[in-house]
C-alpha atoms as a printed R data frame, in Angstrom:
   type eleno elety resid chain resno       x       y       z
1  ATOM     1    CA   MET     A     1 -11.878  -5.558  -9.827
2  ATOM     2    CA   SER     A     2  -8.940  -7.125 -11.598
3  ATOM     3    CA   THR     A     3  -6.487  -9.383  -9.832
4  ATOM     4    CA   LEU     A     4  -3.431  -7.622  -8.475
5  ATOM     5    CA   SER     A     5  -0.076  -8.630  -9.916
6  ATOM     6    CA   LEU     A     6   3.410  -7.184 -10.052
7  ATOM     7    CA   THR     A     7   2.442  -5.364 -13.250
8  ATOM     8    CA   SER     A     8  -0.515  -3.587 -11.587
9  ATOM     9    CA   THR     A     9  -0.120   0.160 -11.140
10 ATOM    10    CA   VAL     A    10  -1.474   1.359  -7.799
11 ATOM    11    CA   VAL     A    11  -1.908   4.740  -6.118
12 ATOM    12    CA   ARG     A    12  -3.690   6.182  -3.096
13 ATOM    13    CA   SER     A    13  -7.406   6.716  -3.587
14 ATOM    14    CA   THR     A    14  -8.927  10.180  -3.432
15 ATOM    15    CA   ASP     A    15 -11.551   8.693  -1.060
16 ATOM    16    CA   GLN     A    16  -9.186   8.820   1.925
17 ATOM    17    CA   VAL     A    17  -7.270  11.273   4.050
18 ATOM    18    CA   SER     A    18  -4.124  10.349   5.921
19 ATOM    19    CA   THR     A    19  -1.411  11.728   8.139
20 ATOM    20    CA   ASP     A    20   1.866  10.530   9.608
21 ATOM    21    CA   LEU     A    21   1.790  10.422  13.393
22 ATOM    22    CA   GLY     A    22   5.354   9.748  14.465
23 ATOM    23    CA   GLY     A    23   6.112   6.744  12.307
24 ATOM    24    CA   GLU     A    24   2.541   5.538  11.871
25 ATOM    25    CA   ALA     A    25   0.182   6.404   9.018
26 ATOM    26    CA   VAL     A    26  -3.371   6.994  10.181
27 ATOM    27    CA   ILE     A    27  -5.842   6.767   7.319
28 ATOM    28    CA   LEU     A    28  -9.545   7.622   7.261
29 ATOM    29    CA   GLY     A    29 -11.557   5.888   4.567
30 ATOM    30    CA   LEU     A    30 -14.066   8.536   3.526
31 ATOM    31    CA   GLN     A    31 -16.566   6.021   2.145
32 ATOM    32    CA   SER     A    32 -16.530   3.714   5.176
33 ATOM    33    CA   GLY     A    33 -15.778   6.266   7.885
34 ATOM    34    CA   GLU     A    34 -13.283   3.770   9.332
35 ATOM    35    CA   TYR     A    35  -9.749   4.515  10.503
36 ATOM    36    CA   PHE     A    36  -6.769   2.368   9.578
37 ATOM    37    CA   SER     A    37  -3.132   2.499  10.620
38 ATOM    38    CA   LEU     A    38   0.081   1.339   9.008
39 ATOM    39    CA   GLU     A    39   3.578   1.215  10.424
40 ATOM    40    CA   GLY     A    40   6.917  -0.301   9.479
41 ATOM    41    CA   VAL     A    41   6.910  -1.738   5.970
42 ATOM    42    CA   GLY     A    42   3.227  -0.841   5.573
43 ATOM    43    CA   LEU     A    43   4.041   2.799   6.260
44 ATOM    44    CA   ARG     A    44   6.805   2.728   3.640
45 ATOM    45    CA   ILE     A    45   4.406   1.266   1.086
46 ATOM    46    CA   TRP     A    46   1.856   3.970   1.941
47 ATOM    47    CA   GLU     A    47   4.483   6.697   1.502
48 ATOM    48    CA   LEU     A    48   5.397   5.353  -1.931
49 ATOM    49    CA   LEU     A    49   1.738   5.181  -2.961
50 ATOM    50    CA   GLU     A    50   1.512   8.966  -2.895
51 ATOM    51    CA   THR     A    51   2.350   8.669  -6.595
52 ATOM    52    CA   PRO     A    52   1.469   5.796  -8.953
53 ATOM    53    CA   HIS     A    53   3.842   2.829  -8.877
54 ATOM    54    CA   THR     A    54   3.716  -0.694 -10.175
55 ATOM    55    CA   ALA     A    55   3.667  -3.389  -7.559
56 ATOM    56    CA   ALA     A    56   7.045  -4.480  -8.975
57 ATOM    57    CA   ASP     A    57   8.478  -1.033  -8.158
58 ATOM    58    CA   LEU     A    58   7.127  -1.297  -4.618
59 ATOM    59    CA   LEU     A    59   8.607  -4.782  -4.257
60 ATOM    60    CA   ALA     A    60  12.012  -3.549  -5.433
61 ATOM    61    CA   ALA     A    61  11.912  -0.741  -2.845
62 ATOM    62    CA   ILE     A    62  11.040  -3.202  -0.077
63 ATOM    63    CA   LEU     A    63  13.787  -5.637  -1.091
64 ATOM    64    CA   ALA     A    64  16.327  -2.788  -1.175
65 ATOM    65    CA   ALA     A    65  15.366  -1.501   2.270
66 ATOM    66    CA   TYR     A    66  14.632  -4.674   4.256
67 ATOM    67    CA   GLU     A    67  16.205  -8.083   4.689
68 ATOM    68    CA   VAL     A    68  13.401 -10.297   3.498
69 ATOM    69    CA   GLU     A    69  13.016 -13.174   1.074
70 ATOM    70    CA   ALA     A    70  11.676 -12.054  -2.305
71 ATOM    71    CA   VAL     A    71   8.912 -14.676  -2.410
72 ATOM    72    CA   ALA     A    72   7.621 -13.736   1.048
73 ATOM    73    CA   ALA     A    73   7.892 -10.010   0.295
74 ATOM    74    CA   GLU     A    74   5.913 -10.397  -2.940
75 ATOM    75    CA   ARG     A    75   3.194 -12.450  -1.249
76 ATOM    76    CA   ASP     A    76   2.872 -10.010   1.642
77 ATOM    77    CA   LEU     A    77   2.973  -6.928  -0.600
78 ATOM    78    CA   LEU     A    78   0.175  -8.224  -2.818
79 ATOM    79    CA   ALA     A    79  -1.863  -9.118   0.289
80 ATOM    80    CA   VAL     A    80  -1.427  -5.619   1.764
81 ATOM    81    CA   LEU     A    81  -2.270  -3.967  -1.552
82 ATOM    82    CA   GLY     A    82  -5.315  -6.215  -1.916
83 ATOM    83    CA   ALA     A    83  -6.553  -5.225   1.546
84 ATOM    84    CA   LEU     A    84  -6.003  -1.520   0.814
85 ATOM    85    CA   VAL     A    85  -7.886  -1.845  -2.488
86 ATOM    86    CA   ALA     A    86 -10.734  -3.713  -0.780
87 ATOM    87    CA   GLU     A    87 -11.071  -0.891   1.753
88 ATOM    88    CA   GLY     A    88 -11.094   1.731  -1.017
89 ATOM    89    CA   LEU     A    89  -7.842   3.307   0.188
90 ATOM    90    CA   VAL     A    90  -5.841   2.416  -2.937
91 ATOM    91    CA   GLU     A    91  -6.861   2.289  -6.594
92 ATOM    92    CA   VAL     A    92  -5.558   0.046  -9.363
93 ATOM    93    CA   GLN     A    93  -4.981   2.108 -12.488
């Protein structure tokens, strides 16, 4: 797997199913059989990942919607995306 960067294009994997349960995304990884949940900023990222986006696009959306420092937002975004990729819930295109 390549290293994630702001130029990476990411999208939800086809090896998952998810639903929104009142402000929380519940995701089933079909390969692992494990459930995951995302809320808050994580939920917003998940919503955006319905279609392919670069990590830079996702970062811009986060910075526009939340009061957060750009450096911290970038670090946290790449960490979340990395975890989602590791679990097979998101693919890097």
